[in-house]
C-alpha positions, 0 to 999 in steps of 0.5 A, a space after each residue: 500500500 502507498 500514498 501517492 506521494 512520490 519520494 524521489 525520481 529515479 532513472 532506468 539504468 538497465 533493462 534485461 529481457 527475461 523469459 516471463 518479462 523484464 528485469 529493471 535496474 533503477 538508480 534512485 535515492 531511496 534509503 536502504 531500509 526501503 529496499 530490503 529483498 522482497 520490499 515493495 516499491 511503487 514505480 510510476 504507479 506500479 507496485 513491484 518487488 525488490 529482487 536485488 539492491 546495492 548502493 544507489 541502485 535496485 532491481 525489480 522483475 516486471 511480469 508479462 501481464 504488467 508490461 502489457 497493461 501498464 506503461 512499463 513495457 515502453 520504458 528505455 534506459 535513461 527514462 525517469 520514473 516516479 518512486 515511492 516505498 511502501 507505506 508503514 503503519 504510523 506513517 502520515 497519509 498525505 495523499 490517499 490509499 494507493 494499491 499500485 495496481 494500475 487500472 488502465 493506461 490514460 493519456 495527456 490530452 492537454 496541458 495549460 499553464 496557470 501561473 507556475 501551476 498546470 491544468 491537465 486534462 487526461 483522456 481515460 479508458 471509457 470503462 473507467 470513467 464511471 469510477 472517476 468523480 469530481 473531488 475524488 482521488 486518482 493516482 497518475 504515474 504514482 502521483 496522488 491527485 484530486 479530480 477537479 472536473 470530468 467530461 465525457 472523455 476524461 478528467 482534469 487535475 491540477 499540478 502545483 509547482 512543488 509536484 512539478 519539481 519533485 516528480 516526472 510531471 515537470 517534463 510530461 507533454 500532451 500525448 504522453 501515456 500515463 498509468 491510471 489507478 482509480 480510487 480503491 473505494 470506487 472499485 468496491 462501490 462499483 462491484 457492489 452496484 454491479 451485483 444488483 438488489 436481488 443478491 443483497 448488493 448496494 443499489 442506486 436507489 439505496 444510495 439516493 435514499 441514503 443521500 450519497 447520490 441524487 436521483 439524476 445521478 452523481 453526487 448530491 
């Protein structure tokens, strides 16, 4: 489990092709205590396991399914990558709960300067849009962000100067592919709604009655 608060930006030092995927060697300034064998590290939004580590460098295996469903399959040596070690009990939760399980690949539609900040519109897979809500949370390349607006194709987020300076977002351009993880709570609500009332699941009518939705849909 992670928070979506990127700890540092690493660099892909080497990529080794393997029978069931790839091994990534990453150079990054994470403390040795966060890189013990078997430790989890969120890499551009993807939870991976440390299989080897040394001073200033660690290695992770990426399975074929992860390469297919995330942007990690397109990485090349020299690419920069957002890094966050796993959350410990007692750590401050400054972002939101991030699992590191990517739901799909989104793309940057546009980027507009707002002073020193940036306004980004993100195009997301259509099947994920019902799980994205204004003022809700998303993780984009491992960065916890608040959804400011939603339209038929995607959603808008804002990037403050600090985020631009300490993550890879400062160099992202329109058209870039981005790992998207929706809020974990939205996943479970959608699962319950999908069951229907006959199986004892949560229904839209129940949410309206409880005040969580209005009859026309969406937040009250």
